[in-house]
Backbone as CSV, one residue per row, in Angstrom:
resi,resn,N_x,N_y,N_z,CA_x,CA_y,CA_z,C_x,C_y,C_z
1,MET,0.852,-1.197,0.000,0.000,0.000,0.000,0.883,1.241,0.000
2,THR,0.551,2.235,-0.842,1.339,3.447,-0.895,1.082,4.295,0.347
3,GLU,2.014,5.236,0.577,1.846,6.125,1.730,0.558,6.927,1.611
4,GLU,0.201,7.370,0.352,-1.018,8.152,0.143,-2.258,7.336,0.463
5,ALA,-2.285,6.074,0.017,-3.449,5.221,0.266,-3.590,4.916,1.742
6,ALA,-2.452,4.805,2.452,-2.504,4.465,3.866,-3.148,5.562,4.700
7,LYS,-3.204,6.766,4.174,-3.795,7.864,4.924,-5.305,7.734,5.056
8,GLY,-5.922,6.882,4.241,-7.363,6.719,4.276,-8.056,7.796,3.458
9,PRO,-9.393,7.873,3.524,-10.138,8.824,2.711,-9.702,10.264,2.984
10,ALA,-9.398,10.994,1.929,-9.074,12.412,2.059,-10.352,13.227,1.904
11,ARG,-10.201,14.517,1.806,-11.368,15.360,1.604,-11.492,15.715,0.141
12,LEU,-12.715,15.627,-0.362,-12.970,15.750,-1.793,-13.568,17.114,-2.124
13,PRO,-12.874,17.945,-2.901,-13.490,19.198,-3.360,-14.400,18.952,-4.562
14,ILE,-15.628,19.464,-4.468,-16.577,19.413,-5.582,-16.856,20.857,-5.979
15,LEU,-16.457,21.232,-7.193,-16.606,22.603,-7.662,-17.960,22.765,-8.341
16,MET,-18.646,23.862,-8.044,-19.983,24.111,-8.590,-19.936,25.282,-9.566
17,TYR,-20.205,24.973,-10.838,-20.280,25.977,-11.888,-21.714,26.061,-12.404
18,HIS,-21.954,27.088,-13.223,-23.240,27.227,-13.901,-22.993,27.437,-15.397
19,GLY,-22.980,28.690,-15.860,-22.734,28.953,-17.273,-21.369,29.568,-17.505
20,LEU,-20.910,29.507,-18.759,-19.651,30.112,-19.184,-19.975,31.119,-20.280
21,HIS,-19.870,32.409,-19.944,-20.284,33.464,-20.868,-19.272,34.607,-20.813
22,ALA,-18.827,35.046,-21.979,-17.910,36.182,-22.023,-18.581,37.443,-21.485
23,ASP,-19.860,37.611,-21.811,-20.617,38.776,-21.360,-22.106,38.466,-21.495
24,ALA,-22.923,39.460,-21.224,-24.375,39.253,-21.229,-24.935,38.957,-22.614
25,ASP,-24.167,39.228,-23.662,-24.635,38.967,-25.020,-24.281,37.569,-25.517
26,ALA,-23.549,36.790,-24.717,-23.152,35.443,-25.141,-24.372,34.521,-25.181
27,ARG,-24.258,33.465,-25.975,-25.331,32.475,-26.033,-25.484,31.789,-24.675
28,GLY,-26.718,31.476,-24.330,-26.993,30.891,-23.028,-27.693,31.894,-22.131
29,ARG,-27.689,31.627,-20.842,-28.345,32.505,-19.875,-27.288,33.076,-18.937
30,PHE,-26.940,34.315,-19.166,-25.893,34.987,-18.401,-26.374,35.307,-16.996
31,ASP,-25.511,35.081,-16.010,-25.766,35.468,-14.629,-24.567,36.293,-14.164
32,PRO,-24.790,37.504,-13.623,-23.665,38.373,-13.271,-22.783,37.823,-12.158
33,VAL,-23.291,36.886,-11.387,-22.501,36.286,-10.307,-21.878,34.961,-10.747
34,TYR,-22.684,34.092,-11.338,-22.246,32.708,-11.558,-21.737,32.411,-12.969
35,SER,-21.864,33.346,-13.904,-21.347,33.100,-15.251,-19.865,33.439,-15.308
36,LEU,-19.029,32.453,-15.591,-17.602,32.681,-15.747,-17.268,32.976,-17.203
37,ALA,-16.239,33.787,-17.425,-15.722,33.958,-18.772,-15.039,32.660,-19.190
38,PRO,-15.181,32.249,-20.450,-14.556,30.988,-20.886,-13.067,30.912,-20.602
39,GLU,-12.340,32.022,-20.799,-10.892,31.981,-20.541,-10.588,31.827,-19.052
40,GLN,-11.475,32.316,-18.206,-11.317,32.127,-16.754,-11.451,30.655,-16.395
41,PHE,-12.452,30.004,-16.964,-12.638,28.572,-16.732,-11.442,27.786,-17.257
42,ALA,-10.944,28.135,-18.436,-9.789,27.438,-19.008,-8.563,27.578,-18.102
43,ARG,-8.354,28.776,-17.548,-7.222,28.971,-16.619,-7.364,28.081,-15.395
44,GLN,-8.571,27.960,-14.906,-8.789,27.114,-13.726,-8.521,25.652,-14.049
45,LEU,-8.968,25.194,-15.213,-8.687,23.811,-15.605,-7.188,23.574,-15.734
46,ASP,-6.467,24.546,-16.302,-5.020,24.394,-16.460,-4.331,24.344,-15.101
47,TRP,-4.817,25.150,-14.154,-4.240,25.111,-12.802,-4.496,23.746,-12.162
48,ILE,-5.721,23.251,-12.279,-6.066,21.934,-11.732,-5.130,20.868,-12.282
49,GLN,-4.921,20.903,-13.585,-4.068,19.912,-14.233,-2.617,20.059,-13.788
50,ALA,-2.145,21.291,-13.710,-0.747,21.535,-13.327,-0.469,21.089,-11.891
51,GLN,-1.484,21.150,-11.041,-1.306,20.758,-9.636,-1.454,19.257,-9.420
52,GLY,-1.757,18.518,-10.475,-1.843,17.064,-10.357,-3.171,16.540,-9.865
53,TYR,-4.211,17.385,-9.851,-5.537,16.888,-9.481,-6.113,16.056,-10.627
54,ARG,-6.928,15.080,-10.267,-7.577,14.215,-11.257,-9.079,14.504,-11.240
55,CYS,-9.573,15.042,-12.369,-11.001,15.360,-12.483,-11.762,14.096,-12.827
56,MET,-12.583,13.645,-11.897,-13.284,12.370,-12.038,-14.785,12.572,-11.931
57,LEU,-15.523,11.568,-12.378,-16.937,11.523,-12.074,-17.113,11.214,-10.592
58,LEU,-18.263,11.578,-10.061,-18.460,11.543,-8.616,-18.292,10.148,-8.039
59,ASP,-18.879,9.146,-8.669,-18.769,7.786,-8.134,-17.320,7.355,-7.981
60,GLU,-16.533,7.609,-9.008,-15.126,7.218,-8.970,-14.370,8.006,-7.909
61,ALA,-14.628,9.296,-7.838,-13.914,10.135,-6.880,-14.221,9.750,-5.443
62,MET,-15.464,9.326,-5.178,-15.837,8.946,-3.816,-15.101,7.703,-3.338
63,GLN,-14.565,6.942,-4.260,-13.861,5.706,-3.892,-12.351,5.870,-3.813
64,GLN,-11.843,7.059,-4.169,-10.408,7.276,-4.189,-9.867,7.553,-2.794
65,ARG,-8.578,7.298,-2.640,-7.859,7.693,-1.430,-6.802,8.718,-1.809
66,GLY,-6.272,9.400,-0.803,-5.320,10.449,-1.088,-6.029,11.783,-1.232
67,ASP,-5.352,12.763,-1.785,-5.893,14.127,-1.795,-5.831,14.777,-3.166
68,ARG,-5.902,13.998,-4.223,-5.786,14.579,-5.552,-7.005,14.311,-6.443
69,ALA,-8.085,13.788,-5.895,-9.324,13.650,-6.664,-10.121,14.943,-6.559
70,LEU,-10.828,15.279,-7.622,-11.602,16.517,-7.674,-12.773,16.306,-8.627
71,VAL,-13.917,16.898,-8.292,-15.111,16.789,-9.131,-15.526,18.179,-9.592
72,ILE,-15.745,18.317,-10.887,-16.314,19.538,-11.465,-17.787,19.277,-11.742
73,SER,-18.641,20.179,-11.295,-20.079,20.015,-11.542,-20.656,21.300,-12.118
74,PHE,-21.666,21.131,-12.972,-22.408,22.237,-13.558,-23.877,22.066,-13.225
75,ASP,-24.540,23.149,-12.835,-25.968,23.128,-12.521,-26.794,23.784,-13.627
76,ASP,-28.020,23.355,-13.761,-29.090,23.959,-14.561,-29.192,23.383,-15.974
77,GLY,-28.077,23.331,-16.716,-28.140,22.864,-18.104,-28.055,23.991,-19.107
78,ASP,-27.188,24.963,-18.863,-26.990,26.072,-19.779,-26.375,25.587,-21.092
79,LEU,-26.704,26.265,-22.189,-26.188,25.905,-23.510,-24.664,25.893,-23.551
80,SER,-24.046,26.767,-22.762,-22.580,26.834,-22.742,-21.941,25.564,-22.189
81,ASN,-22.723,24.740,-21.497,-22.174,23.480,-20.991,-21.612,22.632,-22.115
82,ILE,-22.318,22.613,-23.250,-21.853,21.789,-24.372,-21.032,22.597,-25.371
83,GLU,-21.358,23.871,-25.536,-20.646,24.669,-26.536,-19.282,25.138,-26.052
84,VAL,-19.128,25.351,-24.748,-17.874,25.894,-24.210,-17.191,24.907,-23.264
85,ALA,-17.923,24.441,-22.261,-17.305,23.588,-21.242,-16.828,22.259,-21.803
86,LEU,-17.668,21.584,-22.587,-17.313,20.243,-23.060,-16.017,20.239,-23.867
87,PRO,-15.835,21.119,-24.865,-14.561,21.090,-25.599,-13.345,21.344,-24.711
88,LEU,-13.461,22.276,-23.746,-12.339,22.564,-22.864,-12.003,21.366,-21.982
89,LEU,-13.024,20.669,-21.527,-12.796,19.472,-20.710,-12.157,18.357,-21.535
90,LEU,-12.691,18.112,-22.720,-12.174,17.022,-23.543,-10.733,17.279,-23.977
91,GLU,-10.385,18.531,-24.242,-9.006,18.862,-24.627,-8.013,18.430,-23.552
92,ARG,-8.455,18.420,-22.317,-7.577,18.119,-21.193,-7.810,16.727,-20.609
93,GLY,-8.664,15.964,-21.231,-8.942,14.622,-20.742,-9.664,14.605,-19.413
94,MET,-10.503,15.617,-19.179,-11.206,15.741,-17.902,-12.679,15.363,-18.070
95,LYS,-13.298,14.998,-16.953,-14.723,14.706,-16.925,-15.410,15.635,-15.927
96,ALA,-16.706,15.808,-16.115,-17.491,16.642,-15.209,-18.891,16.075,-15.079
97,GLU,-19.561,16.480,-14.021,-20.948,16.105,-13.770,-21.853,17.269,-14.165
98,PHE,-22.923,16.972,-14.904,-23.866,17.990,-15.339,-25.235,17.696,-14.717
99,TYR,-25.660,18.570,-13.801,-26.931,18.419,-13.106,-27.962,19.300,-13.815
100,ILE,-28.927,18.650,-14.451,-29.784,19.303,-15.431,-31.219,19.415,-14.920
101,THR,-31.779,20.612,-15.045,-33.190,20.844,-14.738,-34.002,20.434,-15.957
102,THR,-34.771,19.359,-15.836,-35.404,18.795,-17.036,-36.444,19.729,-17.646
103,GLY,-37.086,20.561,-16.842,-38.053,21.499,-17.389,-37.425,22.590,-18.241
104,PHE,-36.111,22.761,-18.116,-35.400,23.758,-18.923,-34.952,23.197,-20.269
105,ILE,-34.975,21.878,-20.439,-34.465,21.269,-21.668,-35.246,21.788,-22.874
106,GLY,-34.526,22.293,-23.852,-35.151,22.825,-25.049,-35.555,24.278,-24.966
107,ALA,-35.437,24.888,-23.778,-35.772,26.306,-23.637,-34.658,27.170,-24.224
108,THR,-34.962,28.416,-24.495,-33.977,29.335,-25.049,-32.759,29.435,-24.142
109,GLY,-31.588,29.233,-24.731,-30.357,29.345,-23.964,-29.984,28.120,-23.154
110,MET,-30.781,27.059,-23.267,-30.524,25.859,-22.480,-30.265,24.665,-23.397
111,LEU,-29.779,23.580,-22.816,-29.487,22.380,-23.590,-30.752,21.788,-24.208
112,SER,-30.592,21.222,-25.387,-31.670,20.437,-25.991,-31.558,18.992,-25.519
113,ALA,-32.577,18.200,-25.805,-32.528,16.781,-25.447,-31.354,16.098,-26.133
114,ASP,-31.126,16.419,-27.400,-30.018,15.802,-28.126,-28.672,16.199,-27.524
115,GLU,-28.570,17.408,-27.025,-27.301,17.853,-26.420,-27.051,17.171,-25.080
116,VAL,-28.120,16.862,-24.351,-27.947,16.056,-23.137,-27.394,14.681,-23.516
117,ARG,-27.933,14.099,-24.581,-27.417,12.806,-25.059,-25.941,12.921,-25.448
118,GLN,-25.563,14.024,-26.078,-24.180,14.209,-26.494,-23.241,14.285,-25.293
119,LEU,-23.653,14.960,-24.242,-22.832,15.011,-23.028,-22.614,13.607,-22.465
120,ALA,-23.690,12.837,-22.400,-23.575,11.469,-21.886,-22.677,10.630,-22.780
121,ALA,-22.828,10.760,-24.105,-22.012,9.986,-25.036,-20.548,10.355,-24.949
122,ALA,-20.248,11.583,-24.521,-18.859,12.028,-24.370,-18.237,11.565,-23.062
123,GLY,-18.991,10.812,-22.257,-18.458,10.285,-21.010,-18.674,11.164,-19.806
124,MET,-19.466,12.222,-19.959,-19.745,13.100,-18.841,-20.851,12.522,-17.959
125,GLY,-20.880,12.928,-16.711,-21.919,12.480,-15.805,-23.189,13.293,-15.986
126,ILE,-24.331,12.631,-15.879,-25.633,13.290,-15.986,-26.389,13.069,-14.680
127,GLY,-26.798,14.159,-14.064,-27.566,14.078,-12.831,-28.743,15.029,-12.856
128,SER,-29.588,14.921,-11.851,-30.814,15.716,-11.789,-30.579,17.036,-11.058
129,HIS,-31.324,18.050,-11.488,-31.410,19.324,-10.784,-32.885,19.705,-10.656
130,GLY,-33.722,18.635,-10.526,-35.149,18.817,-10.414,-35.807,19.014,-11.766
131,CYS,-37.143,19.109,-11.753,-37.915,19.351,-12.991,-38.064,20.839,-13.287
132,SER,-38.362,21.617,-12.268,-38.749,23.016,-12.472,-37.820,24.007,-11.799
133,HIS,-36.787,23.516,-11.134,-35.875,24.333,-10.318,-36.599,24.914,-9.110
134,SER,-37.708,24.327,-8.712,-38.362,24.728,-7.470,-37.483,24.365,-6.282
135,PHE,-37.543,25.174,-5.233,-36.815,24.844,-4.016,-37.530,23.689,-3.328
136,LEU,-36.866,22.556,-3.235,-37.538,21.330,-2.827,-38.081,21.398,-1.404
137,GLU,-37.411,22.142,-0.529,-37.884,22.193,0.854,-39.190,22.963,0.988
138,ASP,-39.571,23.702,-0.056,-40.834,24.450,-0.025,-42.015,23.632,-0.525
139,LEU,-41.754,22.445,-1.070,-42.805,21.643,-1.697,-43.436,20.680,-0.703
140,ASP,-44.719,20.354,-0.937,-45.316,19.291,-0.134,-44.758,17.951,-0.602
141,THR,-45.085,16.899,0.111,-44.466,15.603,-0.157,-44.759,15.098,-1.567
142,THR,-45.985,15.273,-2.017,-46.340,14.788,-3.355,-45.539,15.506,-4.432
143,ALA,-45.472,16.827,-4.338,-44.736,17.604,-5.334,-43.242,17.306,-5.256
144,LEU,-42.722,17.124,-4.057,-41.308,16.788,-3.882,-40.970,15.480,-4.585
145,MET,-41.772,14.448,-4.343,-41.481,13.146,-4.947,-41.601,13.206,-6.464
146,SER,-42.528,14.011,-6.957,-42.682,14.160,-8.400,-41.453,14.831,-9.010
147,GLU,-40.970,15.899,-8.382,-39.763,16.589,-8.881,-38.578,15.621,-8.941
148,LEU,-38.428,14.834,-7.911,-37.298,13.908,-7.840,-37.428,12.778,-8.848
149,ASP,-38.604,12.176,-8.917,-38.783,10.973,-9.726,-38.904,11.291,-11.218
150,ASP,-39.675,12.325,-11.558,-39.888,12.643,-12.967,-38.596,13.108,-13.634
151,SER,-37.820,13.927,-12.936,-36.569,14.401,-13.533,-35.593,13.243,-13.732
152,ARG,-35.544,12.371,-12.770,-34.644,11.215,-12.870,-35.045,10.314,-14.029
153,SER,-36.343,10.053,-14.165,-36.812,9.167,-15.238,-36.486,9.740,-16.611
154,ARG,-36.695,11.051,-16.790,-36.431,11.632,-18.110,-34.933,11.610,-18.425
155,LEU,-34.106,11.930,-17.451,-32.661,11.953,-17.700,-32.118,10.549,-17.956
156,GLN,-32.682,9.562,-17.286,-32.260,8.182,-17.559,-32.629,7.776,-18.976
157,ALA,-33.793,8.205,-19.437,-34.204,7.881,-20.797,-33.307,8.566,-21.821
158,LEU,-32.903,9.808,-21.543,-32.050,10.537,-22.472,-30.618,10.004,-22.477
159,SER,-30.073,9.746,-21.303,-28.663,9.346,-21.207,-28.455,7.847,-21.382
160,ARG,-29.548,7.072,-21.230,-29.489,5.612,-21.307,-28.517,5.029,-20.282
161,ARG,-28.561,5.606,-19.093,-27.757,5.098,-17.982,-28.456,5.480,-16.674
162,PRO,-28.136,4.813,-15.582,-28.756,5.188,-14.308,-28.391,6.616,-13.914
163,VAL,-29.335,7.321,-13.342,-29.096,8.651,-12.788,-29.271,8.525,-11.287
164,ASP,-28.175,8.661,-10.559,-28.232,8.403,-9.117,-27.720,9.560,-8.275
165,ALA,-27.673,10.768,-8.861,-27.248,11.942,-8.100,-28.161,13.116,-8.427
166,ILE,-28.422,13.942,-7.430,-29.204,15.160,-7.623,-28.521,16.294,-6.886
167,ALA,-28.443,17.440,-7.565,-28.005,18.677,-6.930,-29.248,19.474,-6.570
168,LEU,-29.404,19.802,-5.307,-30.601,20.493,-4.842,-30.689,21.881,-5.469
169,PRO,-31.803,22.226,-6.135,-31.945,23.566,-6.698,-31.779,24.639,-5.628
170,GLY,-30.899,25.578,-5.909,-30.636,26.633,-4.937,-29.922,26.150,-3.687
171,GLY,-29.533,24.867,-3.667,-28.909,24.320,-2.472,-29.868,24.173,-1.303
172,ARG,-31.176,24.346,-1.556,-32.160,24.335,-0.457,-32.651,22.920,-0.216
173,GLY,-32.469,22.438,0.993,-32.953,21.104,1.344,-32.240,20.588,2.578
174,GLY,-32.859,19.597,3.216,-32.287,19.024,4.417,-32.558,17.539,4.495
175,GLU,-32.807,17.059,5.701,-32.953,15.620,5.914,-34.156,15.060,5.158
176,ARG,-35.281,15.779,5.129,-36.458,15.277,4.417,-36.142,15.043,2.952
177,GLU,-35.486,16.005,2.315,-35.170,15.904,0.900,-34.132,14.810,0.657
178,LEU,-33.169,14.690,1.547,-32.159,13.645,1.431,-32.794,12.262,1.503
179,LEU,-33.661,12.042,2.478,-34.300,10.732,2.641,-35.247,10.427,1.486
180,ALA,-35.959,11.453,1.002,-36.863,11.243,-0.132,-36.082,10.831,-1.370
181,ALA,-34.967,11.508,-1.618,-34.141,11.167,-2.781,-33.588,9.755,-2.661
182,GLN,-33.116,9.405,-1.497,-32.567,8.061,-1.308,-33.634,6.989,-1.478
183,SER,-34.861,7.288,-1.081,-35.935,6.301,-1.215,-36.250,6.004,-2.677
184,LEU,-35.916,6.923,-3.572,-36.173,6.748,-5.000,-34.961,6.193,-5.749
185,GLY,-33.869,5.979,-5.041,-32.706,5.387,-5.684,-31.530,6.309,-5.905
186,TYR,-31.657,7.560,-5.516,-30.498,8.455,-5.590,-29.465,8.029,-4.544
187,ARG,-28.220,8.003,-4.947,-27.139,7.642,-4.032,-26.368,8.848,-3.525
188,HIS,-26.439,9.960,-4.261,-25.717,11.169,-3.877,-26.656,12.363,-3.959
189,VAL,-26.643,13.183,-2.922,-27.403,14.429,-2.898,-26.415,15.554,-2.617
190,LEU,-26.381,16.538,-3.505,-25.412,17.612,-3.398,-26.104,18.920,-3.058
191,GLY,-25.535,19.633,-2.098,-26.050,20.939,-1.724,-25.109,22.030,-2.188
192,SER,-25.144,23.169,-1.495,-24.226,24.253,-1.841,-23.592,24.867,-0.596
193,VAL,-23.618,24.138,0.510,-22.874,24.567,1.684,-21.389,24.441,1.363
194,PRO,-20.594,25.492,1.564,-19.187,25.417,1.171,-18.377,24.511,2.090
195,GLY,-17.565,23.657,1.475,-16.700,22.769,2.226,-16.196,21.647,1.348
196,ARG,-15.416,20.748,1.950,-14.966,19.559,1.239,-15.455,18.341,2.006
197,ASN,-15.481,17.192,1.356,-16.245,16.053,1.835,-15.366,14.862,2.164
198,LEU,-15.688,14.204,3.279,-15.154,12.871,3.509,-15.886,11.926,2.586
199,ARG,-15.195,11.189,1.779,-15.831,10.436,0.705,-16.771,9.347,1.202
200,ALA,-16.562,8.886,2.422,-17.358,7.758,2.898,-18.760,8.180,3.346
201,ARG,-19.030,9.490,3.487,-20.292,9.923,4.058,-21.428,9.820,3.060
202,SER,-22.510,9.150,3.438,-23.707,9.067,2.606,-24.958,9.468,3.382
203,ASP,-24.763,9.937,4.610,-25.911,10.271,5.457,-26.185,11.770,5.484
204,ARG,-25.555,12.523,4.611,-25.818,13.950,4.528,-25.493,14.437,3.116
205,CYS,-25.936,15.668,2.828,-25.670,16.227,1.514,-24.182,16.511,1.341
206,LEU,-23.692,16.277,0.155,-22.316,16.610,-0.152,-22.170,18.120,-0.279
207,GLN,-21.044,18.635,0.171,-20.768,20.063,0.105,-20.110,20.407,-1.227
208,ARG,-20.264,21.667,-1.642,-19.634,22.107,-2.887,-19.067,23.517,-2.730
209,LEU,-18.194,23.872,-3.669,-17.560,25.182,-3.678,-18.096,25.957,-4.885
210,ALA,-18.846,27.016,-4.634,-19.427,27.820,-5.711,-18.340,28.669,-6.354
211,ILE,-18.127,28.481,-7.658,-17.112,29.237,-8.381,-17.813,30.391,-9.091
212,THR,-17.413,31.618,-8.757,-18.104,32.806,-9.237,-17.214,33.629,-10.161
213,ARG,-17.845,34.575,-10.846,-17.167,35.362,-11.881,-16.041,36.222,-11.322
214,ASN,-16.182,36.687,-10.090,-15.188,37.603,-9.525,-14.057,36.887,-8.801
215,LEU,-13.973,35.571,-8.935,-12.977,34.793,-8.192,-11.651,34.766,-8.953
216,GLY,-10.613,35.328,-8.363,-9.294,35.303,-8.973,-8.652,33.929,-8.842
217,ILE,-7.605,33.697,-9.608,-6.982,32.377,-9.635,-6.334,32.034,-8.297
218,ASP,-5.811,33.027,-7.574,-5.198,32.734,-6.276,-6.250,32.278,-5.265
219,ASP,-7.387,32.960,-5.256,-8.464,32.542,-4.353,-9.055,31.207,-4.792
220,PHE,-9.133,30.977,-6.097,-9.579,29.679,-6.596,-8.669,28.572,-6.067
221,ALA,-7.364,28.770,-6.149,-6.403,27.774,-5.655,-6.583,27.547,-4.155
222,ALA,-6.808,28.634,-3.402,-6.992,28.506,-1.954,-8.248,27.706,-1.628
223,LEU,-9.316,27.892,-2.417,-10.539,27.135,-2.180,-10.328,25.647,-2.441
224,VAL,-9.717,25.327,-3.565,-9.498,23.917,-3.891,-8.639,23.253,-2.820
225,ARG,-7.608,23.945,-2.381,-6.719,23.393,-1.347,-7.325,23.486,0.045
226,TRP,-8.368,24.306,0.180,-9.016,24.599,1.462,-7.988,25.117,2.471
227,GLN,-7.300,26.161,2.034,-6.271,26.791,2.835,-6.407,28.302,2.754
228,GLY,-5.946,28.988,3.793,-5.913,30.437,3.754,-7.248,31.085,4.040
229,LEU,-7.387,32.348,3.600,-8.542,33.163,3.946,-9.766,32.883,3.078
230,ALA,-9.563,32.548,1.821,-10.692,32.415,0.885,-11.764,31.435,1.362
231,PRO,-11.407,30.245,1.859,-12.459,29.331,2.333,-13.244,29.903,3.516
232,ARG,-12.545,30.610,4.410,-13.222,31.166,5.587,-14.200,32.267,5.160
233,LEU,-13.786,33.077,4.190,-14.678,34.124,3.700,-15.905,33.525,3.028
234,MET,-15.720,32.435,2.269,-16.848,31.782,1.627,-17.816,31.238,2.674
235,GLN,-17.309,30.615,3.712,-18.169,30.097,4.765,-18.890,31.229,5.501
236,ALA,-18.171,32.340,5.741,-18.768,33.477,6.439,-19.891,34.099,5.598
237,ARG,-19.661,34.206,4.286,-20.689,34.763,3.403,-21.919,33.866,3.386
238,HIS,-21.700,32.550,3.308,-22.823,31.622,3.302,-23.615,31.732,4.600
239,ALA,-22.922,31.840,5.722,-23.598,31.966,7.016,-24.376,33.282,7.097
240,ALA,-23.781,34.371,6.575,-24.444,35.673,6.627,-25.716,35.681,5.789
241,LEU,-25.701,34.980,4.659,-26.878,34.949,3.789,-27.983,34.048,4.335
242,SER,-27.641,33.188,5.262,-28.656,32.279,5.796,-29.727,33.033,6.589
243,LEU,-29.366,34.169,7.192,-30.346,34.934,7.971,-31.434,35.539,7.087
244,PRO,-31.089,36.307,6.022,-32.184,36.818,5.173,-32.987,35.716,4.507
245,LYS,-32.373,34.580,4.242,-33.135,33.468,3.664,-34.186,32.981,4.648
246,ARG,-33.800,32.897,5.934,-34.768,32.446,6.939,-35.868,33.483,7.146
247,VAL,-35.485,34.762,7.164,-36.449,35.828,7.433,-37.407,36.019,6.259
248,LEU,-36.852,36.050,5.041,-37.651,36.346,3.852,-38.282,35.108,3.233
249,GLY,-37.752,33.938,3.564,-38.160,32.719,2.878,-37.425,32.609,1.556
250,ASN,-37.448,31.422,0.979,-36.684,31.194,-0.245,-37.116,32.105,-1.390
251,HIS,-38.424,32.232,-1.593,-38.898,33.028,-2.723,-38.680,34.517,-2.485
252,GLY,-38.860,34.965,-1.246,-38.610,36.367,-0.943,-37.149,36.725,-1.118
253,TYR,-36.280,35.842,-0.662,-34.848,36.079,-0.836,-34.477,36.098,-2.314
254,GLN,-35.057,35.191,-3.097,-34.742,35.125,-4.523,-35.191,36.401,-5.240
255,ARG,-36.354,36.903,-4.886,-36.825,38.162,-5.497,-35.909,39.323,-5.141
256,LEU,-35.442,39.358,-3.882,-34.522,40.415,-3.464,-33.215,40.317,-4.238
257,ARG,-32.694,39.112,-4.399,-31.443,38.926,-5.134,-31.583,39.401,-6.579
258,GLU,-32.701,39.066,-7.203,-32.915,39.461,-8.599,-32.993,40.975,-8.740
259,ARG,-33.618,41.657,-7.764,-33.697,43.117,-7.813,-32.312,43.731,-7.630
260,LEU,-31.527,43.199,-6.711,-30.191,43.734,-6.458,-29.256,43.532,-7.647
261,LEU,-29.448,42.440,-8.398,-28.582,42.150,-9.529,-29.046,42.851,-10.798
């Protein structure tokens, strides 16, 4: 056994992306916070590669030992996932997980059904991001189970493979949503609480690192390594935003965010 393997499960960084857009006029759905410029994403991939990290699909990464496994994930299903992200990933021999909102498929600026098939055929991971992008914790039990089951069924039909992971829309959800997803056959539930994960844990949502447009390469490196000030600031920001979310509720907070942006 190597010295790295003897250390046991390390902590797994899962990076959370959305769209890749040079500006608001680019194809897809631009977001001033979460849309990265394509060259910014390319720089991050080059840094990942230069540091010896291995970009894997989630199942494979959860089984690795040592500290060099890493997962790239995309939420929503923006058109740039296939037009920009896929070529950059394939050029570097990397894989990523794409968590797709099935109700967005075929909408303006979003992936088509055929493009979802193309991602799967290219070896990328396909997971659920719900049917309508509704915040699952706000739904009654019937609507919750429908969001989970219907999105999974459609993505399995498109990708022709099991879909066993879901990224919670907006990162909103807790034990009820986790147990509901597991009851339907999901093996991984991903949130957006910032942190890195012990790979053996299956009794809670996996943590992710939100990669935003204003993130410089030095802070990006600090987040992946989980060292220095950048991770603490991300955790502090997440904690600070939890108060208005509780006070305003998910929909009230979302309306406020849209007005501010």
